C-alpha positions as CSV (number, residue, x, y, z in Angstrom):
1,M,3.4,40.4,3.1
2,K,1.9,37.2,1.7
3,K,3.2,33.9,3.0
4,T,4.5,31.4,0.4
5,V,4.2,27.6,0.5
6,I,5.9,25.4,-2.0
7,Y,3.7,22.4,-2.7
8,F,5.4,19.3,-4.0
9,H,2.9,16.6,-4.9
10,S,2.6,13.6,-7.1
11,L,-0.3,13.4,-9.5
12,S,-0.7,9.7,-8.5
13,S,-0.6,10.2,-4.7
14,P,-3.8,9.3,-2.8
15,W,-2.4,11.4,0.1
16,A,-2.2,14.5,-2.1
17,Y,-5.8,13.8,-3.2
18,M,-7.0,13.5,0.4
19,G,-5.1,16.5,1.5
20,G,-6.3,18.7,-1.3
21,P,-9.5,20.2,0.2
22,R,-7.8,20.9,3.6
23,F,-4.8,22.5,1.8
24,H,-7.2,24.6,-0.2
25,A,-8.8,25.7,3.0
26,L,-5.4,26.7,4.4
27,I,-4.7,28.7,1.3
28,K,-7.9,30.6,1.8
29,K,-7.4,31.0,5.5
30,H,-3.9,32.4,5.3
31,D,-4.2,34.1,1.8
32,L,-1.2,32.0,0.7
33,D,0.9,32.2,-2.4
34,V,1.4,28.7,-3.6
35,V,4.3,27.5,-5.7
36,V,2.9,24.5,-7.5
37,R,5.6,21.7,-8.0
38,P,4.2,18.4,-9.3
39,T,6.9,15.8,-8.8
40,R,7.5,12.1,-8.3
41,I,8.8,10.3,-5.2
42,V,12.4,11.3,-4.8
43,Q,14.2,7.9,-4.5
44,P,17.7,9.3,-3.9
45,N,16.3,11.1,-0.8
46,G,14.7,7.8,0.5
47,G,11.4,7.8,-1.2
48,I,10.1,4.3,-1.8
49,P,7.5,3.7,-4.6
50,L,4.6,1.6,-3.4
51,L,5.2,-1.4,-5.6
52,S,8.8,-1.8,-4.4
53,R,7.7,-1.8,-0.7
54,P,7.4,-5.1,1.2
55,D,3.9,-6.7,1.2
56,A,3.3,-5.8,4.9
57,R,3.9,-2.1,4.1
58,R,1.6,-2.3,1.0
59,R,-1.2,-3.9,3.0
60,Y,-0.8,-1.3,5.8
61,H,-0.9,1.5,3.2
62,E,-4.4,0.2,2.2
63,V,-5.5,0.1,5.9
64,E,-4.4,3.8,6.3
65,L,-6.1,4.8,3.1
66,D,-9.4,3.2,4.3
67,R,-9.1,5.0,7.7
68,W,-8.4,8.4,6.1
69,R,-11.1,8.1,3.5
70,K,-13.6,7.4,6.2
71,R,-12.2,10.2,8.5
72,L,-12.3,12.8,5.8
73,N,-15.5,11.4,4.2
74,M,-13.9,11.4,0.7
75,P,-14.7,9.0,-2.1
76,L,-11.7,6.8,-2.8
77,V,-11.3,3.4,-4.3
78,L,-8.7,1.4,-2.4
79,R,-7.4,-0.4,-5.5
80,P,-8.2,1.8,-8.4
81,R,-8.1,0.1,-11.8
82,Y,-5.3,2.3,-13.2
83,Y,-3.0,2.6,-10.2
84,P,-0.1,2.7,-10.1
85,T,0.2,5.1,-13.0
86,D,2.8,7.2,-14.7
87,N,2.0,10.6,-13.3
88,Q,4.3,12.8,-15.5
89,F,1.6,13.5,-18.1
90,S,-0.9,14.8,-15.6
91,A,1.9,16.7,-13.9
92,R,3.1,18.4,-17.1
93,M,-0.5,19.5,-17.8
94,V,-0.7,21.0,-14.3
95,I,2.6,22.8,-14.9
96,A,1.2,24.1,-18.2
97,A,-1.9,25.4,-16.4
98,D,0.3,27.1,-13.8
99,K,2.4,28.8,-16.5
100,L,-0.8,30.2,-18.1
101,G,-2.0,31.5,-14.7
102,W,-4.9,29.1,-14.6
103,N,-6.0,27.2,-11.5
104,A,-3.4,24.5,-11.4
105,L,-4.4,23.4,-8.0
106,A,-7.9,22.7,-9.0
107,L,-6.7,20.8,-12.0
108,S,-4.3,18.7,-9.8
109,H,-7.2,17.8,-7.5
110,A,-9.5,17.0,-10.3
111,L,-7.0,14.7,-12.0
112,L,-6.3,12.9,-8.6
113,H,-10.1,12.6,-8.1
114,A,-10.4,11.1,-11.6
115,L,-7.8,8.5,-10.7
116,W,-8.7,7.7,-7.1
117,S,-12.5,8.1,-7.1
118,E,-13.7,7.6,-10.7
119,E,-11.1,5.0,-11.7
120,K,-10.1,6.8,-14.9
121,D,-6.9,6.2,-16.7
122,V,-5.2,9.6,-16.5
123,R,-2.5,8.4,-18.8
124,D,-5.1,8.7,-21.6
125,P,-4.9,12.2,-23.1
126,A,-8.6,12.3,-23.8
127,V,-9.3,11.7,-20.1
128,R,-7.0,14.5,-19.0
129,V,-8.5,16.9,-21.6
130,A,-12.0,16.1,-20.4
131,V,-11.0,16.7,-16.8
132,A,-9.5,20.1,-17.7
133,N,-12.5,21.0,-19.8
134,S,-14.8,20.1,-16.9
135,L,-13.1,22.9,-14.9
136,G,-13.6,25.4,-17.7
137,L,-9.9,25.1,-18.8
138,D,-8.8,24.6,-22.4
139,G,-7.7,21.0,-22.1
140,A,-6.6,20.8,-25.7
141,K,-4.3,23.8,-25.2
142,L,-2.8,22.2,-22.0
143,L,-2.3,18.9,-23.9
144,A,-0.5,20.7,-26.7
145,M,1.8,22.4,-24.2
146,Q,2.7,19.4,-22.0
147,D,5.6,18.2,-24.2
148,T,7.0,21.6,-25.1
149,P,10.6,22.4,-24.1
150,E,9.5,25.0,-21.6
151,I,7.2,22.5,-19.8
152,M,9.7,19.7,-19.9
153,S,12.3,21.9,-18.5
154,A,10.0,23.1,-15.7
155,W,9.1,19.4,-14.9
156,K,12.8,18.5,-14.6
157,G,13.5,21.7,-12.7
158,G,10.8,20.9,-10.2
159,E,12.2,17.4,-9.6
160,E,15.6,18.9,-9.0
161,E,14.1,21.5,-6.6
162,A,12.4,18.7,-4.7
163,A,15.7,16.8,-4.4
164,K,17.4,20.0,-3.2
165,Y,14.8,20.6,-0.4
166,G,15.2,17.0,0.8
167,V,11.7,15.9,-0.3
168,F,11.3,12.2,-0.5
169,G,7.5,11.6,-0.6
170,T,4.4,13.6,-1.4
171,P,2.6,15.7,-0.6
172,T,5.3,17.8,1.0
173,Y,4.5,21.4,1.9
174,V,7.6,23.7,2.4
175,Y,7.2,26.9,4.4
176,K,10.2,28.9,5.4
177,D,12.5,26.1,4.3
178,T,10.7,23.7,6.7
179,L,9.2,20.5,5.3
180,F,5.8,19.2,6.3
181,W,5.5,15.8,4.8
182,G,2.1,14.2,4.3
183,Q,-1.5,15.4,4.4
184,D,-1.6,14.4,8.1
185,R,0.9,17.3,8.8
186,L,-1.5,20.0,7.6
187,E,-2.4,20.9,11.2
188,F,1.3,21.6,11.9
189,L,1.6,23.7,8.7
190,D,-1.5,25.6,9.9
191,E,0.2,26.3,13.2
192,A,3.4,27.4,11.6
193,L,1.5,29.8,9.3
194,S,-0.5,31.2,12.3
195,A,2.6,31.8,14.4
């Protein structure tokens, strides 16, 4: 029987971006079913958006980003031009791709790469369409779907599910009702999946 991981992630999270390739490797290694749940930081559970954190925490956030981009050898701009951003538009396109059975995880990573590596404004519909098209997906179709009642309901439902699980930050991977928060917990997730 296939193992299932619920993947809660923000489409503005540098940590989801940096964890993407290693999570994809785990998916392949363990032949996982992944439930894709784009979400935001869940503030009622204790999530704190970056701009509302004290200066010392924001500065340290940048130090950690620099460490991890070097460790993982991933292109990442420490202060991208269009960050912070409203991630709901990218998230709803990813939800639409998932509903169509398209590669929602690849779209997630490509949108995060556009934001964090290429400094593109992913709030711009033309940017999101171009990113989707670059993957061979129909970006115009995804854009047309993002504001439909079905997608809006799925977006809201995903946020409610994140709150129910106790998610507060992203990425959070849920396996057998156990949370693994942060891309630096992927080794622990791998161990749990291997057990």
